[in-house]
KOLSEVEX-625710 format. One record per residue: residue in one letter; y, x, z of N, C-alpha, C in turn. Coordinates in steps of 0.02 Angstrom, whole numbers, plus 50000, padded with zeros to 5 digits. Each point is the difference from the previous one (the first is absolute). Layout:
% residues N
AYXZYXZYXZ/...
***
This chain:
% residues 447
M512154828250451500545003249964499865007349984/K499545003150038499855007049987499645001049934/S499704994649974499645000649937500424997949940/F500634998050011500434997349947500465005549974/F500005000849933500425005149968500284997249936/L500645001449987500314998249937499905005749950/T499904998149937499835005049949500625002949967/R499885005049960500565003049963500284995249950/R499574995749971500244995149951500504995250033/F499864997950062500464995550034500685003350010/F500005006250021500645003450013500385001349935/L499665001449946500345000949936500334993449977/L499624994550008500294993549981500614998350042/M499965001150066500564998450043500595004649985/T499875006249985500555004649983500364997749937/A499594997949950500304997649937500404993650011/L499734995450042500374993850014500655001250037/I499985004450049500615001550038500525003249955/A499785004649957500475003149953500294994749952/G499564995149979500254994749956500504995550034/L499894998550064500474995850037500675003550008/V499985006650008500645003750005500374999549934/V499635000749945500334999449933500254992949989/A499614995050026500204993049991500664998350034/F500215004350047500664999050031500555000649949/F499875004349949500505000949946499844995649940/L499374997949993499794995849945499704993650029/P500394995050014499764993950035499434996549962/G499945000749935499484996749962499305002450017/W499955005750030499335002850018499774997550069/L500444996950037499844998550070499414995250007/V500034994449964499474994950007499315002749978/P499935003349942499335002749981499745005050052/L500455004150027499775004950049499794996750065/Q500344994550019499804996450061499314996849990/L499894997349939499344997149985499465005450002/A500165005949972499515005550001499855002350071/L500534999950042499895001950070499554995050036/G500134993549988499584994950030499285000549976/L499915001349935499325000649973499645006050031/T500355005550009499695005950030499784998550072/V500434996550038499814998350069499404995350000/A499994995249953499444995249997499355003749982/L500035004549952499405003849980499755004450057/T500475002750039499805004150057499634995850051/V500244993950012499654995550047499314998349973/V499954998649935499354998549970499535005950007/D500275006049990499595006150006499735000850071/V500434998550049499785000450070499454994950014/V500074994049974499504994850010499335002149968/L500035002849940499385002249966499635005350041/L500375004750027499685005650035499784998250071/Y500364995450033499864998850071499674993250013/A500194994849961499764993350015499494997549949/G499875003949949499554997749947499275001450015/G499835002650058499305001650015499805006549967/G499435002750021499755006249971500355006050029/G500005005349962500285006350022499665005849966/V500035005850030499685006049973499545002950053/F499395001349981499535003450045499905007149976/G500035004850045499915007049981499625003950052/R499695005549978499665004550046499975007049969/R500005004950043499945007049980499275002150009/V499735003449951499315002250003499995007749997/L499745003050053499905007350002499425001450047/G499755006049998499425001850040500185000550074/D499475000850041500105001050071500325006750016/K499965004749954500315006550009500215002749932/L500495004550000500245003249939499765007249997/A499955002649939499765006849990500595004749991/N500025005250040500565004749998499975004249936/G500585000549966500045004149940499734996749937/S499774993750004499734996549942500424993749987/D499954997649938500344993849982499584994050024/N500284996250046499654994250028500264993749967/D499544995849978500194993849965500204994650051/I500574996949987500254994450040500094994049952/A499804994150023500074994049959500334994550042/I500444996149967500324994250031499844993949957/Y499684995150031499824993849966500514994650017/L500284996949948500494994650009499744993749964/E499984994450036499774993649972500584995050002/N500144997149942500544995049995499714993150015/Q500204997150056499774993350020500514994649984/Y500555001849966500484995049977499744996549937/R500344994649982499834996449939500405002249940/F500375005450006500425002649946499945007650001/P500145003149944499975007449998500555003150042/I499865005850027500495003550042500055007249977/R500575002950016500115007249991500045003250070/T499655005450009499975003150067500245007249997/E500285002150055500155007050014499645001850065/T499565004949996499595001850057500195007050025/I500145000450064500165006450032499485001350054/D499635005449993499505001850050500315005250047/E499984998550065500275004650050499485005350015/I499995005349960499505005350009500225004750056/P499555004050028500175004450056500565004949981/H500395001650050500595004349989499805007049978/Q499385002250013499805006749981500035001249925/F499944994749960500005000949927500715000949973/Q500504997550035500705000749978500094997749928/R499734994149985500074997149933500454993950004/R500424999349950500464994349996499904995949936/N499435001049967499884996749936499424995150002/V499884997150059499444995350006500244992849991/L500384998949947500234993349981499654998049936/F499664994350001499604997849943500224993049980/R500144999049936500204993549974499434997049958/S499914993650006499474996649962500174992749992/S499694996949950500064992749989499304997050007/I499964994550037499354997050015500024992649982/K499514997849961499954993049982499714995950057/P500084993449998499744995850055499245000850009/G499795001150062499295000650016499685006549981/E500375004749972499725006449979500135005450053/T499645005649991500055005650047500225006249962/S500465003650027500235006449971499795005750046/I499795005549969499775005950038500465005849986/I500285002750052500445006049995499605006050025/R499965005249960499625006050019500465006149998/Y499945004250050500365006350001499605004950044/Q500225006250003499645005250035500455003650049/L499705002350055500355004050050499615006450011/R500365005650006499685006550012500285002950065/P499644999050056500245003050063499885007549999/T500405003650037499945007350004499915002550071/R499924995450047499875002050070499504995250030/R499575002750042499534995750036500354996650059/G499734994550023500294996450056500014992649986/E500374996450041500054992749994500634998149962/Y499924995749951500554997649958500084992550012/E500614997750013500124993050015500324996549940/F499654995149972500274995949947500384994150031/G500564998349970500374994150021499764993949962/A500444995349989499824993749967500065000649925/V499654995549965500094999049929500514994449991/N500585001649974500544995249991500004997449928/V499914993649991499994996949934500604995249995/Y500445001349952500584995749988499864995849938/A499924993450010499814995549946500604996049977/A500074999349933500554996149971499724995149949/S500284994049998499794994949952500315001649931/P499834996049949500315001249934500764999650001/L500304996350048500734999750004500295006850020/G499675003550044500195006850017500645000750039/L500204994850039500615000450040499865001850072/V499404998650024499815001150070499335003550001/R499905004350049499355003250011499764998650070/R499344999150006499704998950065499545005950015/R500065002650060499615005950019499374997950038/F499445003149981499364999250035499795006950025/R499735000350061499785006350029499254999650018/F499645005349983499285000150012499805006950027/D499425000150034499695006250024500495004450038/D500324997250050500505003850037499675004950048/S500235006350000499825005150048499245001450002/R499795004449955499305002149999499995007650002/V499605002850046499945007350008499365002349966/V500075005049955499425002749963499985007550011/P499435002850022499955007250008499905003649933/V500265006049995499915004249941499515005650018/Y499424999949969499465004850013499995005549947/P499645005450013499895004949945499714996549939/S500095003049942499894996549937499274998249988/F499794994450027499324997549988499934997649928/L500564998249966499954998249930499795005949957/Q500295005850015499795006149965499275001650015/M499804999050062499305001250019499534995649961/R500174993549994499574995449963499985001749926/Q500565002349973500015002049930499515005749987/Y500045005250042499545005649991499284998050014/E499904995450047499324997850016499684996549940/L500384995449969499734996549942499865004749942/L500455004849989499905004849946499405004550014/A499905001750064499435004350018499344996249989/I499994993650017499404996049992499804999649926/H500504999549956499864999349929500065006749962/N500025005650038500045006749970500595000649952/R500584997650021500595000349958500575003550035/L499845004750044500535003550037500435004449955/T499745001649940500405004249955500654996449979/E500024993450006500604996349981500595001550046/V499875002450060500555001550047500055007550013/G499725004149955500095007250004499445003850035/V499464996550021499445003550032499555002849945/K499875006350001499625003349948499254999050009/R499645000449944499275000150004499795007150016/I499625000850054499805006650023499295001449976/R499915005549965499335001949978499625002950059/R499404997250011499605002150058499695006849985/V500095004650046499725006849994499375000350042/G499435001149968499375000350038499804993150023/Q499664999550056499774993650025500035000050075/S499994994050028500004999350072499325002150028/L499995002350061499385002150032499714994750046/E500284994049998499764994750045499434996249966/F499415000850027499404997049971499974992550016/E499814995949949499964992850011499274997649998/Q499625001549946499334997549995499615003949946/I499344998849998499575002549947499824994149955/R500075000949934499844994649954499655002849939/P499664995849960499655002449940500495003049949/Y499765005049965500405003349949500084995449940/V500624999649973500144996249939500375004649952/A499964998449937500335004049948500745000750016/G500255006249997500705001350014500125003250068/D499514999750045500085003250065500005007649993/D500355003350045500035007349999499325002850022/P499675004049957499345002750019500035004350063/R500585002750016500055004250059499924996050065/N500054993249995499934995950059499284997650011/I499545002249958499304997950009499735002750065/N499704995750039499695002050064499255001349986/W499835006449992499325001749979499494998650056/K500205001050062499544998750055499824992650004/A500504995749995499864992850002499604997849939/T500135003249942499624998449940499275001950009/A499885005850032499315002250011499644995350047/R500344997550051499684995450046499824993449966/R500424997849953499874993849965499445000849949/A499845006149980499505001249948499294998950024/T499904997950062499334998850027499694993749970/T500414995549974499744993949968500075000749924/P499514997649961500015000949927500614996949967/E500204994150023500564996649966500665003650012/A500055004150052500635003550015499975007449982/A499455002049968499915007249987500535002749954/D500244996049952500485002449951500714997950015/S500134997150058500684997750016500355005150045/L500625001649980500405004650039500474996150045/V500215003050055500514997050043500575005050009/V500594997350009500605004350006500374998250063/N500385004850025500454998850056500644996849975/H500224994850033500614996649981500535001350053/Y500585002349978500545001750046500584995049992/Q500394999550051500594995849999500615003950025/D500584997249988500605003150027499965000450076/E500245005450026500015000750073500464994750030/R499754996850053500384994650030500155001650073/A500394995650030500165000450071500365006450018/Q500385002949951500425005750016500654997550032/Q500295003950044500614997950035500625002249962/V500454995349990500645001449967500554997950047/Y500385004950024500564998650047500665001249964/C500464995350008500695000949977500435001850060/L500325005849996500455002350053500724999049976/I500384996050035500684998249977500515003050047/D500435004149971500565003050037500554994850008/K500214998850062500544995250014500645003550022/G500055006549988500595003750020500604998449956/R500555003450014500634998449965499985001849926/V499545004549980499965001849928499764994149959/M499694995050032499734994349963500494994149996/R500615001050023500514994749996500365000049933/M499915005149960500365000549937499824994149955/P500514996549971499854994149959499965001849925/F499564996449965499955000349928499904992949975/E500474997649957499974993349972499944994750055/G500365001150055500024995150054499485000950053/L499435003149984499475001150048500045006950030/S499865000650065499975006650031499345003449982/L499975006550007499385003749987499444997550045/L500164998050061499494997350045499684993749970/D500414995649971499724993949971499585001549939/Y500205004949960499585002149944499335002450026/A500005004050053499385002750028499574994450029/I500324995150032499624994450030499674995849945/N500384998549947499714996249945499415003749968/A500095006649989499465003949971499395000350046/T500125000550065499455000250049499594993649996/L500334994349995499644993749997499564999749938/V500275002149943499614999849937499425004950002/V500145006250021499475005150002499454998050048/S500184997250057499504997850048499564994549970/N500304995449963499614994749969499535002849947/I500245004849959499585003149949499425003850034/A500145003450055499475003550036499474995250026/L500214994350025499524995050023499594997349942/L500314999149942499624997749941499505005349978/K500155006450013499535005449983499505001250056/H499974995450048499525000350057500145005850047/D500625002450001500205005050049500344996650059/K500145003950052500344997350059500735002149998/A500444995450015500725001349999500285000050071/G500425004950013500335000650066500735001649992/L500365000050056500725000949999500225003750062/L500495004549991500325003450056500735001249982/T500454997650043500715001249990500265004850053/F500535003649984500255005150046500735001349987/S500345002650049500695002349994500095005650051/H500504999450044500065005050053499504998750056/Q499664994449995499484998250048499454996349963/P499394999550028499464996549966500184992749988/G499764997349944500144993149983499374995750002/A499954995349953499434995549998499395003649973/M499424997950024499365002949980499504994449988/V499724999849939499484995149983499405004149976/A499454999650036499405003849982499734997649933/A499725004749962499724998449935499424995250007/D500004994849958499484994950002500024996349935/R499494996049986499994995849940499724993050015/R500034998050063499754993350017500484994649976/S499754993949999500414994449979500614999350045/G500574999049971500624999350038500365006550014/H499705005749980500325006450015500645000949960/L500014997749937500615000649960500574995950030/R499844994350027500514995950033500285003650061/K499585003550036500235003850057500475005649979/L499835003549945500455005249974500674997049979/L499984994149969500624996849977500464998450059/E499724997550054500404998250058500305006250033/V499625005550002500275006150030500555002949956/L499905000149935500505002749954500654995950003/Y499944993650011500584995650002500495002050056/R499745002750054500425001650058500285007050000/Q499865004149950500225007050001500745000649981/K500355004450036500715001449986500135007550003/T500495002249963500175007150000500385001850064/K499945006350018500365002750058500555004649976/Y500445001850046500575004249982499885007450018/L499455001550033499875006850021499555003649950/E499965006650008499575004049956499274999150019/T499575000149949499284999050011499695006050035/D499544998650045499645005250037499305000549971/Y499885005149958499355000949968499485002750048/E500225003250053499515002350050499664994050033/R500404994950017499704993950028499544996649950/L500195000349936499574997049949499325003649999/Y500025006650002499365003849999499574998250061/V500324999450058499634998250061499694993049993/S500384995349971499744993249991499424999949952/V500065003749945499455000249951499385003250031/R500095005350037499435003450031499674995650053/S500394995950034499734995950054499654993749974/H500274996949947499764993549979499565000149938/I500055005249959499625000149937499505005750005/R499404998550022499495005250011499605001549938/Q499894995049957499615000949939500445002549944/R499715004349956500395002549943500234994149958/S500654999849984500294994349966500515002349949/L500184995449956500565001249955500644997750036/L500465004750010500644998550033500545000049946/I500324994249990500554999549953500644999750040/L500375005550000500605000750041500614998349959/F500354994550017500614998049966500605002750040/T500365004549970500585003050033500505002049947/N500505004050018500485002349951500275006850022/F499965004949956500275006750011500555001249950/E500605001450024500565001349955500085007449986/T499775004450045500085007249990499335003450014/L499935005949971499405004050011499965002350073/Y500575001650029500015002150070499764994450045/G500214993849985499794994350041499254999149998/M499695001249942499274999549995499665005750037/Q500265006049992499695005850031499994999550076/R500494996650030499994999050072499414995950022/Q499774995449957499444995650018499345002549971/L500025005349961499405002349965499435001950048/P500115003250057499445001650044499604993950022/Y500334994450013499654994050022499644996749941/L500305000449940499664997349941499365004049985/R500045006650008499415004249986499444998550050/R500184998750062499484998450050499664993449984/M500394995149978499694993649981499565000849938/A500225004249953499615001049939499345003550012/K499935003650056499365003350016499454994950015/D500184994550032499504995150021499974994049954/H500514998949958500024994149958500245001849930/L499924995249955500295000749933500714997150004/L500505004349995500694998050011500384999649934/L500334994349990500444999049942500704998550027/V500475004449984500704999150022500384996849942/V500274994150013500384996349949500745000150020/F500425002749957500724999750014500364998249935/F500664999150004500354996149949500485004349960/E500014998549936500485003049954500654996050004/N500565003549998500654996850001500174997649930/T499894993649986500094997549932500745000049979/E500464999150047500715000249983500195007149980/L499715004950033500135007049982499725001449930/R499424997349984499705001049934500434996849946/S500254994050011500434996849950500655003949990/Y500245003050054500615004049994499865006349959/L499415003050009499825005949962499924998549926/D499774994049984499904998149930500644997749966/G500544999450038500634997749972500375005649963/P500524998249962500385005049962500475004150045/T500175005949976500485004350035500605001049954/E500604998950028500615000549959500485005350027/T499965001450064500465004850029499625005450037/T500365005150019499705005550039499754997450068/Q500374995350028499794997150064499334996449992/D499904996649944499364996549987499435005149996/V500135005649967499485005149994499825002850069/Y500515001150041499885002650068499604995050041/N500194993549996499644994950039499284999349977/Q499885000449935499324999549976499585006050019/T500325005850004499635006050022499774999350072/V500444997450042499824998950070499454994750005/A500074994649960499494994750002499335002649976/E500005004349950499375002949976499685004450053/K500405003250041499735004150054499614995650050/F500284994150016499644995550046499374997349968/A500024998349936499404997549966499475005449996/Q500205006249987499525005549998499685001250068/E500394999050052499745001150068499454994950016/K500074993849974499474995050009499355002349967/R500065002649940499405002449965499705006150035/Q500435004050030499765005850038499604997850062/I500204994550030499634997350057499294998249980/V499924996949941499334998349976499585006249992/R500275005249969499625006249989499835003450067/E500454999750047499875003250064499444996450038/L500004993349997499464996350033499335001349966/N500005000149934499385001349964499725007050015/R500455004750013499785006850014499585000450063/Y500114995450046499624999850063499454994749998/G499824997649941499464995349994500174992950020/I500644998450002500234993250018500214996549935/H499714994249988500184996249940500694996950010/A500405000249947500694997450004500144995549941/L500404994950012500204995349947500754998850005/L500365002349950500724998749994500104994349951/T500284994550023500044994149958500664996450009/A500204996449949500584995650005499804993950043/P500464997350039499824994450044499694994149963/Q500254998449940499744994149965499295001249973/N499795006349994499325001549976499535001950057/L500214999150061499625002450058499304996950003/T499964993449993499354996650009499505002349948/A500194999849936499535001949947499795007250006/N500475004550014499825007150005499555001450060/T500104996550055499575001050059499304997549986/I499944994349967499334997549982499655004849952/N500385002949953499705004949955499705005950038/K500375002450050499745005550040499384998150039/Y500004994150030499424997650037499384999649955/L500094997049941499434999349953499785006949975/E500475004549991499815006849979499585003450054/F500194999350063499605003050054499304996950002/K499964993449988499354996750000499575002649942/A500305000849942499635002349941499755007250008/R500405004150033499815007050010499545001050060/G499874994650036499565000650058500305003850058/L500675000050005500325003750054499964996250066/I499924993349998499934996150060499344996049997/
***
């Protein structure tokens, strides 16, 4: 009985018949036709029940999704429905998605012919990492009579973890392999000079830079007649095995949300992508998280499985409610990162004074490493500044907002004045802008 439901069509028919019988009390000539209609409706309802329950067959369904979901990305979900009845059916499918999405529009209607399969596709965009529990897929099937519906339940209670956006990582990886990163905002960086990492000596060919000719090696080869006129050149390659560490602030300043995601999640997604790009460039990727106390530490490496290790560590990171201790960060960097490395620090400074309090520790780290401080532009503040002004109060509010925006730009200038690279970016452009900076440093030979 839990799977038995009467349809809206049945209740409309019964309402009309009851209203007709009330009218027939005053018009006796209508009584017999209405009684016949009532009997026919009851008979059709019984036939409908027999078709759905005793006629054999049924509906087979399953939900198809990955073993994990990507945070901040649109994840594809598919529901396959197969009609095993001998007649066409109309279905209403309700997927019990996790409560974190707070969606009430996961109702899908479809018509399926006998023996055919219908595919329902939709997308979910999680905004927090963790475990999400899916309920059952409820399929309500109705025959062509449409008086009764039978419910089928599939895939009850499945828990799926939400990881940092590996979908975004794969997108950037594929574009990097095919040299198409410009499609997602990564600029082509003109190489200044050349790398100093020597690879091999090879014969000179037309088009080689004459400045790379190795005259000593050429002279040694000139001892044989056949090699007397052949030149050899030094061949260089991009410097490899450089260490790239992402330092992620987990303090309360990173709890601020933009488009559903916290700044910490934006930083985590960008860290995963940048680490993967660094590994593709034959560099070593590492991770260090911090707040009021030291956090997770993953030493820079590029061995097989290292990216998976970074993904698992990033999955477990959570923001704290206390203020970040940059002195502890400096001690951790000094203790664990001995080789000169590129440090990409993801944090957020709202005021110039807040940055100046941490400036001594940033300057100390910049002495031993190449430091890039990445912090966030307030996009809501920017949209407010670009809006119209109609009253004196609007002018006053925009003046105050402009003061805060100007202070962010002043932070960038102040960091640059002490030789610290700074990147002020909107959260949605964080990944592309950070990759641009990394590639720029590689092209300039800074790391």
